[in-house]
N, C-alpha and C positions, 0 to 999 in steps of 0.2 A: 715445773718443779715438780710435779707428785710424779711423772715419767721419769726424772731424772730419780728419783728414792730408790721407784719401782726396778729402774734398769741397774742401778746399785744394787739393791736386796738382791736380783737374780744372778749378780757377780759372786757375791757373797757365799751364796747358797754354792753355787758350782766351785767356788773355791775349796769349799770344807769338805764339798765331797756329799753332803746331804742331798742335792738332785742328782738320780746317776738315773741311764737310760733304760727303758723298759727292760724285762727280760725276753732272754731268746728264748722259747718252749723246746727248738727244735735241738738248738745247743744244748739245753737242761736235760732233754730226751738221752743224748749219749749214755747218763748213768744207769739209765733204766735198761738200755740196748745191752749194756755189759749181759744182764741174763733175760733177758726178753728179746733179743738180736733187733740189730737199725729199724729192719722190714716191722717187728712189731711180732713176729709168728711165736716165737717164744722155744719153747723144747719142750716136745710131748714127754708129760712125767716127770719134767723139775723145774720148766718156770713157763706159766700159760701163757696163749698167745691172747694178745690185747685188741682183737680186733672187734669180733660182734658184740659183744657183755658189752665193752666200754659202752660204745653210740646205746645202746636198752640201756643202760646204770644214768648215763649221763641225760637222758630223759623224764627224769624220775625225780623228785627231790629226795627220796629215800634212797637212790642210787647216787645222786651226786653229793650225800652226804657220807655216802660211803669210800666213794672214791675219794673225795677230799683227803679222808680218816687215813686210807692209804696210801696215801703220798706224805701225810705228816706225821701219821703214828706206824707206819707198817703196818704188814700184815700177817697174821700167823692162824694155823689152824685147818684142819682140812676142808677143799674148793674144789668142786667139781666143775671143768671148764670144756663145755662141748662134749661130755660125755669122757674125760681123760681128769682123773681124780688127781688132787696134787697136794698133800703136806708139808709146807715145805715154808720159810722164814725170811719174809721180806722188811726190812728196814727201813722206818722212817727215812725219807731223805734230808731234812732238816734245812728246809727249804722255808722262805719269809714266804708271805701271804700272794705276793705278789709272783713270785717267782712258780711256786703251787699252784697260781691263776695259771700262768704262760704255758707248764708244761701240759696242765689236763687238755687245753683247749687245743694244745699240738695235738696229745694222743687224740681227743675226738676230732679234730677234722682233717688231721694227715693220718695219722696210722688208722684207728675206726674207721674215717670216713663215711660219720653218719648221714646217714638217710632221712629223712630232714635231715638238716644240720641241727645239731643241739643248741641252747642257748646259749653264747659264749658263759664261763666262770668270769667273776670279777675277784677282784682283790678283795672289796669290801665283804662278799658271799664267801670267801673263803677264812674271812677272818671271824667273821659270824658261826661258820661250824665249827673252829676248833676252837672260838671260847666256848661253844656248847663241848667240849669234852676237852678244856684243859689237861687234863690228866689220864690222858684215855689210853694204852697199849694195845699193841697189835695183836693181842686177842681181842681188845672191845671193837678194833679195827671189824674184826672176822663177823663179828655178832651182827654189825650194821648190815651184813650183807644181804640184799635183795635177794634168794634165791629162786624166788618164782621169774627174777627178772635172766637169769646167768646161761639161760640156755641148757639145761640141765639135763 
């Protein structure tokens, strides 16, 4: 009887759209690729490369907080990446917590090819970081950037 109740509940959830497939980080990255290119190489002077610095950021707590903030709130202000200066604006991407985790995991694992691999971002980690900064702006994200890890 309990099994029948669980099956019925699962069927009801799928009919209401509550249950959904896990987000595809590679597919979500397509919106990033418009500026940063599908390779993550960016466009020098306009949009920074997402390679080396992303792996370094993902390896430490302050960097992970910065990455989550950038994806969720955007980033604005001067940045220096691999010796190239940028002063552009990236808007927040309007992603749910699980989507933000998926795109960050794709970025770190496939685009930045972190060696050794960084600990995967989880939906809970993204939610916790986002909750710490509920009203953050793109400028607030810039203030979280651990410049010492950026390879200036």
